N, C-alpha and C positions, 0 to 999 in steps of 0.2 A: 260213384260219388267223390269229386276229385276231393280232400282234405289239402287244406290250407297249409305250409311250413310254419303259424305260428300256431293253428293248431295241435300243428305231430309237436313240436315243441314243447308243449305244453303237456302232449300227454304222453310224452314223450321222460317229462318232469317231475310227473304224476306217479307214476311208476318204478320211480326212483326213491322216489318219497316214501311209496308204499313199503318195497324192497325192505329199503333204511330202517322204516315203523318197526317192522315183524320180527327184527335181529335187535330191535334194544330189549336190552333185560336190565331190570329193578337190580340192588340191592335187595337181598335177603336180610334181613332183620339179623339178627345177632342171636337172641334167646330161639326163635325157630330154629338155629342152626344148633346151638345146643341143648337141645330137644334131641333129635336129632341124632348128631355127631359122637356125644362125650360118652362115654363107660364110669363102671364104678369106682375104674384108678386116675381117671378126671380130673384136677384139682384149679381150682382160681388162685390166683396168687397179685396182689401190686408193688410190682416189680418198675424200675429202671424207668414210670411214666405211661408205664404199661400193664393190663390190667390182663397179667400172662397164664393161660395154658399150657400144661404140662401134664405128662399120666407119670405116675411114683408102682412100682409092681417089681415084684421079687423082694431078695433081702440078699447082704451079701456085699463085697465092694461094689460104691456105685459107680456106674458111669451112664455118661449123659450122652445125648443123641440128637445131632446138629442137623435139620437139614436143606436142604438148597436153595433156591429163586421161587416164588413160585409155587413151594412144595409144602409139605404139612408132619407134623408127626406120624402119622398114618404110614408115608415111607422107608419109615423100620416095623413095621408091621412084625415080617417075618424075624430078623435080627431079638427084638423083645421078647417074639415068643421064646426066643430057645433062649435069652441071658434072662431071663428073668430068671429059670432054673436053679443059676447059680450067682447072680446078681442083684441091687441095686439099681434097675433102669428108668430112668429117670429121662425122659424125653418134651421137647419144646416145640411149641408153636412159636416162631420169632416173629417179634413186631408188625407189625405189618401183612402176615402172613394164618392160615388154619382158624382156631375161633379164637387166637390173640384178635386180632385188625391192628385199625392202625391205637399209633402213642399220640399220646400227646403234644411230644415235642413238635411231631414226622421227620423226624431225627433218625434215618438208616443206615447208619458208616459204620466199616470194620470197627470201627475203634465204639462204636457204640454196643454194639451185641455184646466185643471183644467184655465188656466192664459189664453186659447185662449176665452174661454165663458168673462173672463172679459176683455177682450181687446175691446173685439164687444160690448160690453156695454156701455165702454168708446169712439168707433167711431160713435154710435149709436146714446149718450147721454143719454142710458138708466143708472137712478138711483137704483133701484131698480122693480126688476122681479118674479113672479110666474118663479121656475123652474120647469121641470117632462124629465124624462127621462130615456130611459130602457136599458137596458142590460148592456151595458159597458156606452152606457150614462148613464142609472142610477150610478155608481160609480164615473165621471165624475160631477155628481148635488152633490149629496152628501159629495163630497171632495170641492166644490166652496162653498158650503153651509157653511162648518165645516169655511173655510179658511177666506169666509166673510160675515159671515154671516148678517151685518146691509148693504146688499143688496140682500138678499134674503128675497121676503114674505112669500111667501108659497113650499114647497116642496113636491113632487110626485117621490117618487121610480118605473120603471115598474119592477121585476124581476133582481131585481141589481145585478153584479158582482159586485164580492172582495173578497166572502166570499167562503171558500173551505173548503168542510171536506166527510166523511170515505163514506157518501157516493152522493156524486157528480157521476154520469152517464159517460159511457166512451164521447171520446173526440169527434166532427163531422170529415166527412172522410177529409176535406177540411185543416181544422185548421192541425190536425192532420201528414196533408203537408206537410204545411205550418210549422209546429218541427221538421221533419223530415230528415234529413242530407240526400247530395244531391238529395233525391225524391223537396225536396220544389225546387228545381231548374227549372223544371218539369211543378212545376205549371208555374210558367211562359208565359207558353208557350201551359198547352195541361190543358186542363179548359173545356170541354163537359159541354155542356148547360143541359147532367143527375146530371151530380156532383152536381151543385147549387141547380138541382129540390130534387133532394133528400136533400140534407140538409136543406132546406127551409120548406123540409118536416115532417124533426125534430122538428121544431120551433114553427109546430101546432100544436093543441092536435088534430084535424080531419080536416085533410090534405081533405079532402071534399071538404075546405073554400076557397085552394085556388086555384087562375081561373090561367089561362096559361099565360096573361096576366104582373102579376106578374112577371112568372118564367123567360118569356122575362124581363122585367126592370131587375132582379137582375142581371142576363148574359150581359147585356150591358155593365150596368155598371161597374161589375168585371174588365172585359175588354177597362176598359175605358182606354188610355193612361195612364202607371207609376200608375193604381188601385193592378195589378199584387203586382209590386215588392212593395208597401207599406203596402199592405199586411200578405206577408209574412214578413216587420220587425215589422210591429208588434204584432204580433203572437210570436216575437220570440223577446220579448221586457220583460225586466224584469222591472216590477213597483213596488218601493218600498212598505209595507205597509200601507196602508192608513186604514184599520178598526179604528184603534184605535182616526177618526179624527170624527168617531161619534156619539158621544159621547160629541163634539164641535157643534155638528147643532143647533138649536137657534130655527128655524123658521116647525112652525104646518107640520106636515109631514103623508103622507096619502101612502103606502106601497101597490100598487095590486102586484097580483103573479096568474098564471094559475097553477089549481091543479094538470095538466099533465103534467109541465115545462121538459120534458125531459132533458134539455139539465145545469138548476143550479135549484136541488128540493126547493121546495117550504117550506119546513123544514126553509131552512137557513133564511126565516124571523121573526123567533126570533134572531137573533143575533140583528136586526136593530130595532125590535119592543123593545131589553133590553135594547137599548145603545139610542138610540132618544126617547129623556124622551116625555110623551106623544102623540107616535107615532099613529096612528091606520093602521088596517092591514082591505086588503077588497080580498078574493081571488073567482075564478071562476072554478068550478067544470066541467071538459073534454079539462079546455082551456090548448092551450102549456108556451109557451118561450115570446110569442110577444103578449101577451091579448089586446091588445092596436087597434090592425091591425086585430086581430082574430074576437074577439069582438067593433066592435069600436065602437057601437050607448051601448051597455052596459055601459062598461067601461066609453068612454068620459060623461057619466051622471054623474057616479058616481063620477069624477072627479070634473063635476063643480056642483058639489049639495054640493063636501067639498071647493071649490072656493068661494061659494059664489055667485055665479047665480041661479036667480027662472026662468030665462029664459027655460021653458018646451024643451025636447031630442025632436024633434019628432021618433017615428018607422020609 
């Protein structure tokens, strides 16, 4: 029996609708994820319009760890395990991500995040700390170090954002979707696990190191109520150029970069070395955009040497 063009079009439309429906993911309630992913070190504090989730581990000189876009404090697991033996380790889920979720003002600028770090330190009575930041967290870290030099002892930047060059590679699929009119609205509902997996594979130099558990964690946190809307807002935020602030950084600075970084090219490190007086660079062959996660033991050993710790790191 011959199918009419009208009926064929209807069948195709129904197939597309059914496929789309299968990809729709509902928000996961915050309480459900809090029960699943908080630890005894987890705390929540109302700061800068956000119910800020952070973990407080160890004793000694405080070090604050800041993650990148679409990541969470879990990206620092390997570092926190070692650093907490000699330091007080404070790692944050930045507003818009992780278990912190959306903030009250829907503001996600570098300036907002930098002020958040100040308020966080004030709330916890911390006068001075080491600051380490990855990607977006690195840009926040150097902004804070430049604006509040008296509050930063040493600074560690891991593949920090802020420099845009002609050598930058193509944008990741979720980032592109979040910045595309019409399409970005669908990202609030259609965010299947394979998109998260693809994105994570891009930030690893060797994606065989990526575990299914890490993918599931990232997917769950993306689906936390409010996080997809916040991600879209962050990706469409136009920040004031804060690169001129690099010359204002006074803290001793260590820059870590994966040589196979597909998101932020390692050659961007030259700008940081040029503008931050006395800064040091350490690169990692084969590592991608988040070497502190991909090569946790190797990178934290370098970080601890820079911070002055003489405690040996177990391999």
